[in-house]
Each structure stands twice: as structure tokens, then as C-alpha cells.
C-alpha positions, 0 to 999 in steps of 0.5 A, a space after each residue: 797389151 799395156 794395162 794400168 790398174 788402180 786399186 788400194 787392194 794391190 798395196 799387198 804383194 800377196 794380192 797381185 797374183 792376177 797381175 803377175 799372171 797377166 805379165 806371164 801372158 804377155 801384158 805390160 802391167 803397171 799398178 797405181 796404189 796408195 803411197 801410204 795405206 792403213 788397212 783393213 778399214 783404216 784400222 790395221 798397220 801402216 803400209 808404205 809402198 815404194 816405186 819398184 818392179 815387182 816381178 814384172 809389175 811396175 808399182 807406182 805409189 800415189 798420194 791418197 788423202 782421206 779416211 781409208 774406212 770410207 774408200 769412196 771419199 778418198 782423194 787420189 792425186 790426179 796429177 800423178 795419175 795423169 802423168 802415169 797415163 801419159 808416160 805409160 800410154 796404156 791400152 786399158 785403165 782398169 779402176 778396181 774401186 767402186 763406181 760410187 767413188 771419187 777416183 772412179 769418176 775422175 779416172 773415167 773422165 781422165 781416160 776418156 780425155 786421153 782416149 784410153 779404154 776405161 774398165 771399172 770394177 764393182 762389188 755392189 750387190 744390193 740396190 740403192 746408193 747411200 747418197 745423192 753424190 754417190 748416185 751421181 758419180 755412179 751414173 757418170 762412171 757408167 756413162 763414161 766407162 768403156 766396160 764394167 766388171 762385176 764381182 758377182 752376178 747380182 752386181 752385174 744385174 744392177 749394172 745391166 739394169 742401169 746401162 743395158 748396152 755397156 760391155 760387162 762381165 763377171 769376174 772375181 778380183 783376186 785369185 785363189 791359191 791352190 795348194 799342192 796337195 788336197 786335204 784328206 778327210 778323216 772318219 769324223 766329220 770335222 766342220 769348219 766355220 771361218 768368219 766374223 761372229 755376227 748374226 748375219 753369218 749364221 753361226 747360231 743356225 749351224 749350232 742348231 743344225 749340229 745338235 740334230 746330227 746323228 754321228 761323230 762331228 766336231 766344229 772349228 770356229 775361226 773369227 771374233 766378233 760382238 756375238 761371241 759371248 752370246 754364241 758361247 752361251 748358246 753352245 752351252 745351252 745346246 750341250 755341244 760345247 765339248 765338240 767346239 774349238 774356238 780359235 779366235 782370229 788367225 793370221 794366214 800362216 796359222 790358218 794354213 795349218 788348220 785347213 788339213 784338219 777340216 773336212 767340210 766348210 760351212 757358210 750359213 750366212 743369212 741376208 739382211 736388208 743392207 747386207 748379203 755375202 758378196 764374195 764367198 771367199 772362204 768357200 772358195 779357199 776351202 774348195 782349193 784345198 779339196 774341202 767340200 763346201 756347204 753354203 746358204 743360198 744367199 748373195 754370191 755363195 751359190 754361184 761361187 760353189 756351183 755344182 761342186 758344193 751343197 746349197 741350202 735355203 738360208 735360215 732353214 735349220 732342217 735343210 742344213 742338218 740334212 746337208 751335213 748328215 749326207 756328208 756323215 752318211 756318204 763318205 764317197 760324196 764328201 770325197 767327190 765334192 772335195 775333188 769337184 771343188 778343187 777342179 772348179 777352182 783350178 778352172 775358174 778361180 786361180 790367178 792364172 784362170 782369172 788372168 786368162 778370162 781378164 785378157 779375153 774380155 779386154 780383147 773383146 773390147 778392142 774388137 768392138 
């Protein structure tokens, strides 16, 4: 099967694991990416992509104009996309940009004109679209696309509500790397929190839950954000500062060194009217290391961990305390959840697993 992907995500070579796995399954893959990209959110370093063969993936840089912090409004060079589609002659064009974006609307129209199956990806988890123009684009994409892939079940439900008969599935965009060896938990429950220090991430609730724990515990905190000063003051008032280690933001290499010392990852996020957890990426990466995950029942978190983690009601401090206390009191439970989580990642969330599920979905479209 010949496939063209289009997404700014694949500017990073590290993000192309699923694409490489697809080539291993016999697919011929090209990926259109911005020729120049500044990320994340338009604030990071400038990346310039080159025409290349990346372990079997044809990388095609495309001129993109606009502000990367507003990806829906970016203007991709449509002539370059049209040339790629005509030269490569794919069976499928997969657009991994929101249906509300300019490029999704234009790419769906181009694919339809060339009689190429067009699959569009969405992460939109909450109802409501910001502007009339974006609502119009989304409606056009859902009408023209051959199929839709959603990053979680909440996004999938919104797609089905808008267009009940469109072929659809739920599939994460990026695979999780599973290290060769799982982490080995120590006698002390070493908790970990990784995320932005903002109210919706719920670190304040984790502090209040930890105060109630009976037994030894520590907490490693990775991340920065506007709530840090307030959170540090809260830890002082609660008398738990000596048990906390503040790491700030860590690059991936340093985070890899931290995983072996963490015995449980906690994601205590709370939902806001305009935000919920759409990915659960931190919990998935912890599970890949054999680390049990304790998550709130917000957004995509419960479906990410499944039965291989502990789920508690968001904003329920006693329930979070009870979940953590179980892990202190029952070392065997901690070990079992770690092993179950690692097996879940291997079965469903590695790049190889995503590639197999992706190819199966494309084949169902071809048979319809």
C-alpha cells in the first residue's frame, strides 16, 4: 500500500516510529512536513527539514507560512502537495492535522479530485469549535474525508455525532518506546509527577493526598509553570517540602535517567470547561517502563491505562489517598500493575502495534 502522510509532527525524526514500522509491514511511505518549523507552539528552536530517505520514508519538505502557534491557520503550499500526490500516486493520503485546519480542508478536496482515499486525524475532545470559519472547514472535511481517526474515544464520539456513517476508529498518533528492562520498585513509594505546573494538572490535590499517607513516600516533580511559586508555598504549609524534589523541565535524555527511580506515576488532572486531558502520554510512557499509573477519570486518561492502572474521581482527595495507600500497603499490587501496564503498552501502544492497527484500518476502507 502506498501512503502519503501530512503533518507538522513528523518534522521530528523521533516522531516517525509508526511510519518506519509501516514500511516494515510492506507499505511505501512518503511524509509531507514543513520545510521550516519552529516548535513547540512556535516558541522553540528553528528546524529545517531536507529532502531525504529516512530509513525507507520519503521526506518531502513543503513551504508553510503562518504562525506555528495557530496551526489551524497555517498556509501549506498546495502546488507542492498536488505535485507529490500526482507523482507518488498514493492509495491513501493521511492528514494528521485537525479537520478545522486550512490544510485539512484543502487536502481533502485535492484527494477527492484525484480519487485518493483521504483519512483525517482529530484530537478535538470537547464540543464546540471556536470560529464560524473553523466550523465550516470541519463540516467540509467530515463530508469529503473517506474516514476519520480520533486520538481518543471522546473525540471519536464527537465525529460520530457529526457524521454517523463515516468510517472511523480510535488510534493514538505516536507510539511509545518500550525500554529493554522494566523499572524495579524500591521499598519506599517513589511518586512521580510530570507536567505543566498549572491548576488543571492537579498537583495541589496530589500534595493534599500525600499528607494523609501512612508510610514512607517521596515525590519527584518534573515541569515548570506559572503555579510553581504557589505550589511550593502549599508544600511548605503542608509540611511535606522535605519529601519533594523539584527538577524543573527536563530534556528527554535526563528524563530517561529519572524513570528508574520512580515507583508510581500520578496524573491527577481536573477537567475545565475548555480543557481536558486528551492524550495521557505521561501515563503511557510510565507504563512502558513497568511503572504503575494512578490517574483521574478525566478526558482520555481512563482509556489510556485501562485495567492496568488505578483510576480515581477527579478532585477527590480521599480517593486519591486511598489509591496511593494501596500501593504502599500492597507491594505485590504495585508489581502486578507495573507488569500489566508494560504488557498493555506492547500490545496496543508501541509504534509497531499502532502500525499494525493502522494498516488494518486502511484495508477495511479498501474493502468497503
